[in-house]
N, C-alpha and C positions, 0 to 999 in steps of 0.2 A: 251407154256402158252396160255390158252384159252382167246380169245378176247371177251371183254364184249359186249353183244348185246344191241343196243339202244332199249328202250321200248317207242314207241311213245305214248304220252298221247293225250286225246281228246282235240282238239282246235276248236274254240276259247274258252278261259277260263279265261282270265284276268279280264274282267268286265261283260261278258255275255257268255252264251253257245249257242250251236246250237238250244237248245229247246226254246231259247228266241227270235229267229229271226222272227217267225211268229207274235208275239206280237209287235215287233219293226216295222215290216212292216205296221201293223195296226195303230200303234201309230203315225206314221209320218203324219197322217191326223186328229189327235185328236183335235187340236186347232191351233190358229194362230202361237203360238210359235213353236210347233213341225213342222208345215208346213214351217215356215220360216227357221228353222234349216235344214230341208231336202233340201229346195231350195238352201241353202248355201253349203250344202254337194255336190250337183250336180254342182254348180258353181266352187267350189274348185277342183272337179274332172276334169272338163274341163281344168282348169289352170294346173293341174298336168299332164295331157296328153301332154301339150306343154312344160313342164319343160325339160331343157337340163340335161343330166345325169351329176351328180356331178364329179368334178375332183379335185384331191389333189393339193395343192399349197404350195410352200415354201415361200410364201409372205403373209401368214395369218397375219392380223393386230389385234391389241387389240380391236379396235372398228371399226364399219363401218364408213369410212370417208377417209380423205386423198385423195387418187386417186381412190375412188369408189371401192376399193377392199373389198370384203366381208370377215368376219372372219369365223372360222369354226363353231362357235355356230349359227351364222346367216344361214349358209348353212345347218346345221343340222335341224334347225327349218323349213326352206323352204322345205327340203326333207321330214321331218316328217309330214308337212301339206299335201303334195302330197300323200305320202304313205298311211297315215291313211284314207284319204278320198277315194282314189282309192280302197284300200282294203275293206273298209266298203261298198262301192258301189257294189263291187263284191259279198260280202256276202249277201247283201240285194237283188240284182237283177241279179246276175250271169253274169255280164259284164266281159268276159274274157280279153278283150283288156285293161281294167282298171287293172286287176290283173297282166297282163304281164308287163305293164309299171311300176307298183309299185315294182314288183320283179326285174326288170332291174335296178331301182334306188338303191335298196338294194344291188344288186350284185356289182354296181359301188362303193358303200361305202365300200364293202368288199375288193375292190382293193386298198384302202388306206393302206399305210404301218402302220400308227398309227391313232387312233381316238383322238389324242392329237396333237395340232399344234407344230411345231419345236421351237417356241419361249419359250415354257416351258421346253425344253431340255437343256437350258443353254444360250439361246440368251438373255432373259430378266431376268432370275433367276440364281443365283449361284448354287443352289441345284436343280437338275432336278426333274420335276414332271412327273408322269406317267399317272395320271387321273385327269381331271379338269371338270369344269362345262360344257365345250364343249364336253368332252367325255360323260358326262351324257346326253346331248341333243342327241347325236348320238345313245346312248343306248335306249332312249325313242322311237326314230324313228324305230330302228331295232327290239325292243321287240314287238311293235304293229304289225309291218310287219310279224314277225315270227309267232305270235299268230293268226292273222287274215288271213294270206295267207298260212297257214300250209298245207291245203288240195290241194291248187293249185300248190305249188312248187314241183319240183322233189325232190327225196331223196338227190340227190347231192347238190341241192340248199339249202335244209334245213340244211344239214350237214355243208355246207360252212358258212351259216349265223349263225348257232348255235355256230360254232367254233370261228368265229370272234367276236360274241357277248360276248362269254366267255373270250377270251384271249386279245382282243383289247379294250373291254369295261368294263365288270364286274371286272375282275381280277385287272386291274390298279386302279380302283376306290376303291376296297376293300383294296388293299395294301396300298394306300396312305391315306385313310380316316377311314376305318372301323376296320381294324385289329390292335389291340394295339401292336402286335409283329412287325409289319412292317410300322406302321403309320409314315409319314414323320415328322421329328423333327422341323417343321416350326410352327411359332406362330399361324397360321390359322388352322393347323391340330391337334394341341395338345389339344385344348379345343373346344367345339362345339358352338362357337359363330358365328352368321351370316348365311346368306342364302346359301352361297356356300357349307357349311357342309351338310345341309339337302338336297340341290339340288343334290349333288353328291351321298349321301347315298340313298335317296328315288328313284332316277332313276335307280341306281344299283339294289336296291331291286325289283323294278318293272321288270327289265330285268331278274333277278333271277327267279321270279315267272313265266315268260314266258317259261323258260326251266326247271322249277322245277321238280326234280326227273328224269331228262333226263341226268344228269351228277352227279357222286358221290359227288362232292363238293358243290352242290347247297344248301343242307340242312345246311351245316356249314356256307356258305355265307349268307343265309337267317337269321341265328341266329346272325351273326355279324352285319348285317344291322339293325335288330330289336333292338339290344342292343345299337347301335350308335344313332338310332332315339330316343330311350327312354332317352338317355343321353341328347340329344338336347332339348327335351321337358321339362326335369326337371332341366336343367342347371341353376345354381343360380347366375351366374355372376362372373367376375374375371378381374384382371388387367393384361395387357401384361407384362410378366416377363422381367427382364434385360437379354438379350441374344445377341449373335453375330449378326452383321448386316446381314450376309448371311442367317440367319434363320428367319429374320423378313419378313413377306409377307403381301401383301395387304395394304401397306402404314402404317403398324403398327409401333408404337413408344412405347418403354418401359414406363410403368406407365399409359397408356391409359386404361380407365375402360370400359369394356363391360358389360352391365346389363344382367339380365336373358332374354333369348329369348322371352319367354312369361311371363308376370307378373301375379300376383295373380288374376287379373280380366280378363285375356285372351288377353291383349294388346301385340302386337308384336313390339319390340323396334325399328326396322328399318323402320317402317312406313307402310302405306297401300300398296304401290307398291310392296315391297318385301314380305310383309305378303301374298299378293295375290299369288306370285310365290311359296313361301314356302308351302302354303296350297294345291295348286292343285298338285304339285309334291308329297306331302305327301299323298294325297288322291289316286293318282295312285298306290302307293305302298300299302297303307292301304287297299284299296278295293280288290286288287288282293290277298294280304296276307290273308285277312278275308275270302274270298271265298274258298281258298285252305287249310287253316289251322284252321279256326275258331277263330284265335286270332286277337287282335286289335293292330294296330300300333299307330293310333292317338287316344288319350284318349277321351272317350265320354264326360266326364265332361268339358274338354277343348273345345271340339266342341261346346258345349252349350254356353260357355263364348265367344268364338270367334264370334258366331252368333250375340250376343249382341254388340260386338265391331263393327262389320260391320254396324249394324243398327245405333248405336249411333254416329259413325264417318262419316256418310254420309248424304247428303242433296239432296233433289229433286230440280232440276232446270228445270222448264217447263216440257217437256216430257222425261227428261233424269235424271240419277242419277250421283252424283259426290261424291268422297271420299276426305277427307281432305288431302291436298297435301304437308304436311311438308316434309323436307328432299329431297331425290332424287326421287321425285314423281311429275308428271305433273298434272295440274289442270283438265285435261280431264279424269282422271282415275275414273273408277267405278270397283268394285270388280267383277271378272269374273263370268260368268254364269256357268263355270265349278265348281267353289266353291259354289256359291249360290244355284245352282241346286242340288248339292250333299248334302249340309247341310240341305236345306229345306226338301228334300226327306228323308234323314236318320233320322232327328229329327222331321219330320212332323210339321215344324215351319211355321205358316201362315204369320208371319211378314217378314220372309226372302223370302217367296213365293211372297209377295207383292213387295219386293225389286227387285227380279228377273224380274217380269213382267213389272216393271217401268224402266228396263234397256234396253229394246229392241231397242229403238231409238238411243242408243249409237252407234249402228252399222252403222248409217248413216253418220258418220264422221270419219276422219282419226285420230285415237287416239291409245293410248296404249291398250285400252280395246279390240279392234278387233285383235290386234297383238297377244295377249296372249290367244285368244279364240279358241275353237274347237267345232263346232256345233254338232259333233258326241256326245260329252259329254252332251250337252244340251238334245239331243234326248234320250240318255241313262238314264240320272239321273233326268231330269225334270219330276215331278209327276203332270200330267195335272188334276188329280182328287183331288189334295190338294187345299183346299180353301185358299184364300189370305185375309189378314187383315192388314190395315195400323196400325203401332204402335200407342199406346194410346196417345191422346193429353195431353197437360199439361206441366207446367214448370218441367224440368228435369235437373239434374246435375249428371255427372258420371266422376270419376277420375280414370285414368289408370296410376298407379304410375311408373311402369317400362317403359311403352311406352312413358311416359312423356306428357300425354294429359289430359286436363280437359275440358269436353264438357258441355256447358250450352245452352239449347234450349227450345223452347216452343211448339214444334210439328214437324211434317214432311210434313205439307200441303204447298200449294203454297203461303200462307200469313205468313208463319212461319219465325222465325229467329234462328240463331245458332251462338254462339261464341265458339271458341276452343282455349285454351291457351296451348302453348308448354313450358314445363319446365322439360327436361329430358336429355338424352344422347346427346353428341355433337360429338361422334366418328363415324367412318365409313360412312355410307350413311346418317347419320344425319348431320345437318349443324350447324354452329356457331350461333344458333338462340334461345338460352334459354331466355324465357320471351316473345317470339313473340306470336302473336295471329292473327286469321283470323275471318272474320264476313260475314256470309251469311244472306240474308234477301230477302223475296219476289222474289224468283227464281233467285237471282243474288248473285255473290260473289263480295262484295264491298271493304272490307279490305283484301288484298291478301297476300299470300306467293309467293315468286318469283319462287319456284319450282326448276327446273334444266333444263339444255340443254344437248346436246350430251357430253358424258364423255370425248371424245377426244378433245373437244373444249376448248380453253384457258379461255373462259368466265365462264366455269363451276367452276373452283377454284378461278379465279380472281374476280368473282362477286357473282354468285349464292350461293356459300358456305359461303360467308362472312356475318358478322353481319350487314353490311350496307344494305344488300338485304332483311332485315327482320324488322318486327314491334317491335323493341326493342330499346336499348340505346347504343350510342357510347360515348367514353370519348375522346374528340378531334376527331380524325379520327380513333381511335383504337377501336377494338372490342374484341370478345371472342377468346380464344384459344381452339382448339378441343382436349381436353385431359380429363378434369374432368366434371362430370355430374352436372346438376341442379336437383332440386327435389321439390316435393310438400310437404309442412310442416304443413298446417292447412286447414281444411274445415269445413263448417257448412251448414245445409240445413233444411229448413222448407218450407211448401207450400207457394209459393209467394216470397221467399227470400233465395238465395243461395250465398255462398261465398267460394272461394278457394284462397290459398296463396302459391305462388311459391318462392323458394329461388334460384335465378340465379347468386349468387355471385361467385361460384367456377370457372366457365369458364372464368371470367375476372381476371385471375391470374396477380398480379402485378398492376392492375388498380383500383379495387374496394375493399373496405372493406365490403360493403353491397349493395345488390340489391334484395330487396323484392318486388314482384309484386302481388297485390291482385286484384281479380275481384269480384264485387258484381253483381248479377243478380236479378233485383227488379221487382216484380209484373208480371214476365213473359213477360216484355215489353222492358226493356232497361238495359244497362250495365254501371258500374262504374269501372274504372281502377285506382288503387291507387299504387303509387311507392314510395319506400323509398330507397334513394341512398346515398352512402358515398364513396368518391374517395380518391386516394392516391397521386394525382398530381394536378397541376394547370390547366390542360386542361379542357375546358368547357364540360358540358353534352349536348348531342344532342339526342333528343327524336324523333324516326322515325315512320312514318305512311305511308305505301304503300297502294295505293287505285286504283281501276279501275272504271272509270266513270268521269263525269264532276264535278270538285270541284270549289266552289265559296266561297270567304271569306266575311262574313257579321258581323255586330256588335254582333249578337247573337251567332256567332261561324262559323265553317266551314261546309258547306253543300256539300255532295257528292251524285250525282244522276246518276243512270243507269237504263234505261227503267222505270219500275214502282216502283223501289226500291229507297229509299232515306235514308240518314243518317245524323244526326246532330252530329258533333264532337265539344264539348265545353270544353275547358281547363279552369279549375277553379284555379288550383295552379300549377305553380307560377302565380302571377297576372301580371307580366311584362315579356314578352318574344318576340322573333322574329321568324316569320315563313319564311323559305326559301323553295321554290319549286325546287327540283332537279330532275334529270333524271337518271333512271336506266333501266333495262330490264323488260318487261312484262313476264308473264309465257309463256313458249315455248311449243307449241303443235306439237311435232315431229311425222311425219308419219313414223312409223317403217316398213310399208310395202314397202317403197322405199329406195334404197341405194343412199345416197347423200354424196358429199364431204363436208369436214369441211367448205370450203369457201361457198358452196351453203347454208349450214345451217346457217352460220353467216348472210347471206343476208336476211334470214327469221326472224331474231330476231327483235322484235318490241321494240321501246323506250316507256317507261311509266314514269309518274310523281310520285313523292312521297314527303311528307312533312318532313322537318327537323326543329324541334322546339328547340330553344336554349334559356334558361333563360337569362334575362337581367343582372342579378347579378350572377357572377361566384363564387359560394360558394361550400365548400367541402361536406356539407350535404344538400341534395335537396329532396323535395317532389314534386310529380306530382299527380294531381287529375283530371281525365278526364271523362266526360259524353259521352257515345256513345248511341244515341237515334235513332233507326230505325223507319221509318214511311212510309206511303203509298203515293199513287198518289194524295190524297186530299191535301197534303202539311201541314196537321195539326200537330203541335208539341205542347206539353204542355208548360205551363209557367214555366220557369226555372229561379229562382232568386238566385243570388249569395249572400252568407251571410259571413260576416267577423266579428268575435268577437275576443276578446283578448285571448279567450280560444281555438277557433277552426275556421277553414275555411271550407265552404261547400256550399250546395245549398238546396233550397226548390223546389221540383218538384210537380206541381199541375196537377195530372192526372184526368181522367174523374170521377172516384169515390173515389180516394184516394189521400193523400198528403204524400210525402216522405221528410224526413229531413236526409241529409247525411252530415257527417263532418269528417274531418281529423284533429287530435289534433295538436296543436302547442307545441313546446318544453317548453315554459314558460307558466305557468298557472296563469292568473290574472283575476280580476273581471272586468266587463264592457262589453258592447255590442255595435256594430254598424253594419249597413248593407249598401250595395250600392244601395238599393232600397228605398231611401228617409227616412231611419231610423225609422222604425216602433216601437216606444217606447212601445205602448200598447201590443206588442207581445214579450216584453222582457222576460216575464215569460216562454213563449214557447221556446225561443231561449237560455234560460239559461240552458245549458246542463252541468251536473256535471258528469264527467267520467275521468278515467285514460286510457281509451282504445285508441289505435292508430287510429282506424277508427270505426265509428258507423253509424247506420241507424235506423230510427224510421219511420214506416208507420202508418198513422192515417186515420180515416174516415173523412168525411167532418165536423163532429162536434168536431174533435180534439181528439177523443178517440183512444188510441194506439191499433193497430191491430197486428203488428209484431215489433220486436226489435232485433238488432244485435250489438254486440261489439266484437272487435278484440283485443286480448291480453290485456284484462282489468279485473278489479275486480268488477266494478259496472257501471251502466248507469242509471242516473236519468234525468228526464225531468220535469222542473218546480217543483222540490222537490219530484216527484213521482219515486219510485224505480221500474225500469223495468227489469233490469238484474243484477244479482249479482253472485259472485263466491269467495270462500275463497282464491284462488290463481289466478293469471292472466290466462285467458282462452279466447278462441274464441267460442262464443255461439250465436245461433239464437233461438228465442222463438216466439210463437204465443200468441195472446191475449187470456186471460182466463187461461194461464198457471199459475201453482202454484208459478212461479218465480215472478209474479207481481199481 
């Protein structure tokens, strides 16, 4: 029988070809970003030359910790960093010692019996796994090395690496994840929820493209990976089925609901940290596939939506960018320049180019940002000719229903503010945090999410994942159960007045009959948080607020200060309450470039204060109404007057050019009026609000002429006998002055 002859294809080919090298050599001096990227490639190459050759271990741990033992994924990422930088350096400048070292690292990986650690073969799981996320990480390293060192390696080395890549990497991943005929019957493999699915599929796809047409199975494997990726992007959500314990993986419990991976607006449900990882692994596959077949893996329209998600979910803090850190995400995260560079270039998007350029100083600190980064991709995909433009100023609101985020901001500048409300999934890498929110203002994060710590640390599940670690509500000391999702149910938006309502009841199984949390964003200046709660037991409500900075309590409210940022927190309802300052953990900035034991990481945890607010009267149905007013170094806050009538409780806020009247309706509607500001009878007409809405807001000019009005779940809103908003059925509506509605 005739032996099939290998047909060498031209390499490199995954992301660039030989014809691109001249331009890349010129590009490395194009501007500060490309020069910095090239400098980091050189630094990484020096580190790679000193790297010890990898050795297989029978002691691989799940996470880096314990006795400082690395896991296989960490080792693969370390080798991938060295191999890619050394190989790229050889392509650019012909440094053969770099190519030799990179090849030696790859040959050492080929010595491993498996590219999956023994714990997956029955140590930790009852059903053996053949390919995992660590297998995918080795595949990424090996595919870059094969492609970029092809002309340097001997045919024997190429054959050995190609064979190991196919049989130790690609085939196990295809069998376990992509091929419906052999896919493992585990909960995490049956449906495409979560980052592991796409991480395994995309890295396998990238590896297939490295040896595409060099083995008869590669076209079939490429087709399977594309189909599996397509399923991941169009997945509509599902609940974990009732199945035997040995088939449940990743902490799954029957009945836990996983939402669509990407929602209708492009939001990724596992948060920005895992969205970052899903995106760049997808782009590795997508770009290689597009270059060789002309087809697309990552839908272009989804790329455009994801670009807006990145911009809307991020905030500039001084000379750095930050992404909202709900779930298993640290406060130091910014979206990788692998992602932003690729998207900005592909879509020619000036806003994302601005984001990328404002990320450069993130490299000056130990954070997840630099851990996930590859300066080669910056050099490859950053378009130095593309102009940048800061996103447009002005009050904006954006809701990402599947991601469970509502963003309310007034810009991206150093004086801007942004509040983000979380009301979505509580499964997986999400936390028991439905209804929580964070607030950034004037380059600082003042109201914080606790984020996470090392996954192997007991504090991760005992504190960081719990409801107590978030800005939401406890019933006694009990919080949410990570099984059912919260959701957004109402929104309204006109210039200068935005509202969103989340229903966080479901995660409080057995504790609450109702937990609705609404946020009003008024005048692009401040926020009003309104809560409606009803419980099923006699334990008291505890309203939580985690902050970073110095907090002082005054008669006007609680003031939080950090650097030039200030925030007034004024609780309007209930009128009687007790504030207790308790201690939890601050956000943890883990340096992923260092291997540390669990004990060493625990020593780095910082204690932080948070407020626990408990109503004086323990009643089953409780309302909270809270003003969050950010202000600057001048210390100027508007005059905020509490108003109590027999119809409603609320405030009048006197801003520079406008006056706001905000109220939350009482259950019993009676005539009469009183205020706690010396009882202004002459203004009784103004304060006589006739409405059946749960919450309302009226913004007026200095002469008392209405400019905007809002009602939540009501049919009418009248002020002093004047009809401002009406609806034949209960509705949530915001209108501007001059509208036909008044």
